[in-house]
N, C-alpha and C positions, 0 to 999 in steps of 0.2 A: 500589445504583445504580452503573452503570459509566460512566465518562467516558473518552473517547479524544481525545488531542490530537496532531495531526500537526504536523510541522515539516520544513523542508528544501527546500520548493518555491521555485524562483527561475527567472530567465531563464538559459538555457544555449544555447550555439551548437550547431548540428547536428554530430553526431559526438561530442559531449561526454558527460560523465558527471554523475550527480547521486545523492545518497543521501537518501532520505526516512526519517524516523523517526516512530514513533507510541508515545506513552506512555499506558499504561492505568492508571486508578485504580479502586478498588472491587473487587468480587469477580470478578476475571478470573483464572482458574486454567488449568492445562494442559488442562482439558477443553474449553476454547474453541478453536475454529478461528479463527485470526487471518488477516486478509487485506487486500489492497489492491484497490480498484476505481477506475475513472476515468470521468470524464464530460466529453466535449468539448462545446462549444456546439452546441446543436441535435441532440445525439445522446443515446442512452440511456446510463445508467451500465452499465459492463461490467467483468467480472472481469479483473484483472491477474494476481494471484497469491494463493495461500492457503498456509497452513502449519498443520499440526496440532500439538498439544502434544508429540508424539513426533518432530516434525521432518519429517513427510511433506509434500512440496510439490506444488503444482499450478500451472501457468501458462497464461495465455491464449496462443493460437497466435501472436499478433503480437509477443509479447515473449520467447518461448522462446529461450534462448541469449544473450539480451542483459540480462535482469533477473534478479536473485537476491533471494529473500526469506529472511529469517532472523528468529529470535525468541530472546528471553532470558526464560525463564519466571520466573526469580527477580526480574528487574527489571521484568517485565510490559511489555516493549517488543517491537515488531516493526519491522523495517527493510526497506527496499527499495533495493537497489543497482541503479542503472539506467545501462547503458552503451550506446554507439553510438546516442544519442538522435537522433531525427529529428522533423520538424515534426508528423508524425502522432501522436507521443507527447504532444503538448501537450494538457493537460486539467487539470481539478481532480481531484486524487487524494484518495481517501477511505480512511481506515482503518476496518476492520470487525472486530467480535468477535461470533462466533456460537456458540450452543450449541443443543441440541435445542429449547429453548423461547424463547430470547432472541436478539435481534439488536440490536447497538448500532453507531452510526456516529459518526465524528468530524466536525468541521466542514469538513474539506477543506483542502488546500494546493495552490496554483496552480503548475503547472509550464509554463513557456513555452519553446518551442524555436524560436529564430530567430537569424539572423545580423544 
């Protein structure tokens, strides 16, 4: 069984930065793609960024150039560095671990962007 626990969400001012972290436990190995998704109130959950075990990254169009995803396979962690935050980035951010057959989600961490 895989468990994902996010941390780091908080209130930040527009233009600010924030770092989210996700710690995985269980059989999460480099074969899993790790990623971050977000869901704003009344909207669908959307992709923010993903990273493969070999470090190949992919980003949603709205965060390209502002967010950076990274992972530590040995520590089973994935992080999301977020810069130049704006109110449209406010959402619950979910950590995800996916393989060919399995998909796991964390409980989410709230990011609020407001002055």
